[in-house]
C-alpha positions as CSV (number, residue, x, y, z in Angstrom):
1,X,0.0,0.0,0.0
2,X,1.6,3.3,-1.0
3,X,1.9,6.3,1.4
4,X,-1.0,8.3,0.0
5,X,-3.4,5.4,0.3
6,X,-2.1,4.6,3.8
7,X,-2.6,8.2,4.8
8,X,-6.0,8.3,3.3
9,X,-7.1,5.2,5.2
10,X,-5.7,6.6,8.5
11,X,-7.4,10.0,8.0
12,X,-10.7,8.4,7.0
13,X,-10.6,6.1,10.0
14,X,-9.8,9.1,12.2
15,X,-12.8,10.9,10.7
16,X,-15.0,7.9,11.3
17,X,-14.0,7.7,14.9
18,X,-14.9,11.4,15.3
19,X,-18.2,10.9,13.5
20,X,-19.0,7.8,15.4
21,X,-18.6,9.7,18.7
22,X,-21.4,11.9,17.6
23,X,-23.7,9.0,16.7
24,X,-26.0,9.8,19.7
25,X,-26.3,13.5,18.9
26,X,-29.9,14.5,18.0
27,X,-28.8,15.9,14.7
28,X,-27.4,12.5,13.6
29,X,-30.1,10.4,15.2
30,X,-31.8,9.6,11.9
31,X,-28.4,8.9,10.2
32,X,-27.0,6.6,12.8
33,X,-26.2,3.1,11.6
34,X,-25.6,-0.2,13.5
35,X,-21.8,-0.5,13.5
36,X,-20.5,-4.0,13.8
37,X,-16.9,-2.9,13.1
38,X,-15.2,0.0,11.5
39,X,-14.7,-2.0,8.3
40,X,-18.5,-2.4,8.0
41,X,-18.9,1.3,7.5
42,X,-15.6,2.5,6.1
43,X,-13.4,0.9,3.5
44,X,-10.5,3.0,2.3
45,X,-8.6,0.7,0.1
46,X,-7.4,0.8,-3.5
47,X,-10.0,-1.4,-5.1
48,X,-8.4,-0.8,-8.5
49,X,-5.5,1.4,-9.5
50,X,-7.9,4.1,-10.6
51,X,-9.9,4.9,-7.4
52,X,-10.3,4.7,-3.6
53,X,-13.5,3.8,-1.9
54,X,-15.0,4.3,1.5
55,X,-18.3,3.2,3.0
56,X,-20.4,0.1,2.5
57,X,-20.9,-1.2,-1.1
58,X,-24.6,-1.2,-0.5
59,X,-24.7,2.5,0.1
60,X,-25.9,5.1,-2.4
61,X,-22.8,6.1,-4.5
62,X,-21.3,9.6,-4.1
63,X,-18.4,10.4,-6.4
64,X,-15.9,12.9,-5.1
65,X,-14.1,14.4,-8.1
66,X,-10.9,16.1,-7.3
67,X,-8.7,18.4,-9.3
68,X,-5.5,16.9,-10.8
69,X,-3.3,18.7,-8.2
70,X,-5.5,17.9,-5.1
71,X,-4.3,15.2,-2.8
72,X,-6.4,12.4,-1.3
73,X,-5.9,13.9,2.1
74,X,-8.0,16.9,1.2
75,X,-11.0,14.6,0.7
76,X,-10.4,12.1,3.6
77,X,-12.6,14.0,6.1
78,X,-15.5,14.4,3.7
79,X,-15.2,10.7,2.7
80,X,-15.2,9.6,6.3
81,X,-18.2,11.8,7.2
82,X,-20.2,10.4,4.3
83,X,-19.1,6.8,4.9
84,X,-20.2,7.0,8.5
85,X,-23.7,7.8,7.3
86,X,-23.8,4.7,5.1
87,X,-22.9,6.2,1.7
88,X,-20.5,4.5,-0.7
89,X,-17.9,7.2,-1.4
90,X,-15.7,6.9,-4.5
91,X,-12.6,9.0,-5.2
92,X,-11.4,8.3,-8.8
93,X,-8.0,9.4,-10.0
94,X,-8.6,11.9,-12.7
95,X,-6.2,12.9,-15.4
96,X,-5.2,16.5,-16.2
97,X,-7.7,17.4,-19.0
98,X,-10.5,19.7,-20.0
99,X,-13.7,19.7,-17.9
100,X,-15.8,18.1,-20.6
101,X,-13.3,15.3,-21.0
102,X,-13.2,14.7,-17.3
103,X,-17.0,14.7,-17.2
104,X,-17.0,11.9,-19.7
105,X,-14.3,10.1,-17.6
106,X,-16.6,10.4,-14.5
107,X,-19.5,8.8,-16.5
108,X,-17.2,6.1,-17.8
109,X,-16.0,5.5,-14.2
110,X,-19.5,4.8,-12.9
111,X,-20.1,2.7,-16.0
112,X,-17.0,0.6,-15.2
113,X,-18.4,0.0,-11.7
114,X,-21.9,-0.9,-13.1
115,X,-23.5,2.0,-11.2
116,X,-26.6,3.4,-13.0
117,X,-26.3,6.8,-11.2
118,X,-24.6,8.8,-8.5
119,X,-24.3,12.1,-6.7
120,X,-21.2,13.9,-8.0
121,X,-19.2,16.3,-5.8
122,X,-16.7,18.5,-7.5
123,X,-14.1,20.6,-5.6
124,X,-11.7,23.1,-7.0
125,X,-11.3,22.9,-10.8
126,X,-13.1,19.5,-10.7
127,X,-16.4,21.3,-10.0
128,X,-16.5,22.0,-13.7
129,X,-15.9,18.4,-14.5
130,X,-18.7,17.3,-12.2
131,X,-21.0,19.8,-13.8
132,X,-20.0,18.5,-17.3
133,X,-21.5,15.1,-16.3
134,X,-25.0,16.7,-16.5
135,X,-24.3,17.8,-20.1
136,X,-23.1,14.4,-21.1
137,X,-25.6,12.1,-19.4
138,X,-28.1,14.0,-17.2
139,X,-30.0,10.9,-16.3
140,X,-27.0,9.4,-14.6
141,X,-26.6,12.4,-12.2
142,X,-28.9,12.4,-9.1
143,X,-27.4,15.6,-7.8
144,X,-24.3,17.9,-7.9
145,X,-22.3,19.6,-5.2
146,X,-20.1,22.2,-6.7
147,X,-17.4,23.8,-4.4
148,X,-14.8,25.8,-6.3
149,X,-14.0,29.1,-7.9
150,X,-17.0,30.2,-10.0
151,X,-18.9,27.1,-9.1
152,X,-22.4,27.8,-10.2
153,X,-24.8,25.5,-11.9
154,X,-25.1,26.1,-15.7
155,X,-28.6,27.0,-17.0
156,X,-28.9,23.7,-18.8
157,X,-28.2,21.8,-15.5
158,X,-31.4,23.2,-14.0
159,X,-33.1,19.7,-14.1
160,X,-30.4,18.3,-11.8
161,X,-30.6,19.3,-8.1
162,X,-27.4,21.3,-7.4
163,X,-25.9,22.8,-4.4
164,X,-23.2,25.4,-5.0
165,X,-20.7,26.1,-2.1
166,X,-17.9,28.6,-1.8
167,X,-14.4,27.4,-2.8
168,X,-13.3,27.4,0.9
169,X,-16.3,25.2,2.1
170,X,-15.4,22.9,5.0
171,X,-15.5,19.2,4.7
172,X,-18.6,19.1,6.9
173,X,-20.5,21.5,4.6
174,X,-19.6,19.4,1.5
175,X,-20.6,16.2,3.3
176,X,-23.9,17.7,4.4
177,X,-24.7,19.0,1.0
178,X,-23.9,15.6,-0.7
179,X,-25.9,13.7,2.0
180,X,-28.9,15.9,1.5
181,X,-28.9,15.4,-2.3
182,X,-28.4,11.6,-1.9
183,X,-31.3,11.4,0.6
184,X,-33.7,13.6,-1.4
185,X,-32.6,12.6,-4.9
186,X,-34.7,10.7,-7.3
187,X,-32.9,7.4,-7.7
188,X,-34.0,5.1,-10.5
189,X,-32.6,2.0,-8.6
């Protein structure tokens, strides 16, 4: 296991421990899950060379798109918060390319995993890539969370529920927005 994957796993488990300590808080009462072990809720392993995953495989998929220069560590807390709520969090490795190309890569990524749809979260420059998924295959996008410079939903993305956050949004804000869209979204499956 290379250093970045090891750090991601440790950071995600640390975040899970913090989130689990809040399991009895009234705000999380509806989201609390029966935890048999940390591995039931959070997996942070390299399932394939192209992505990291956290949370149960049976959870609703949330894809965290990160900019080419962003590290896994920047998403570990968000992934842990979402995984603790029972979502399957996926962090694909994206190449350095134009947003439209990366949007197609994100659609191809969920195709490869045989997922009919997902909530997409884009931070930094990857917000534009996440938004591009709606232009490519709108029916595959349950919702969008856009957190980055100039992150606003395009006019043609109006049919997809979208939450735009400031570029400096905290991990908790991003996780809350993604969880809201995943819970309230119109899933086909």
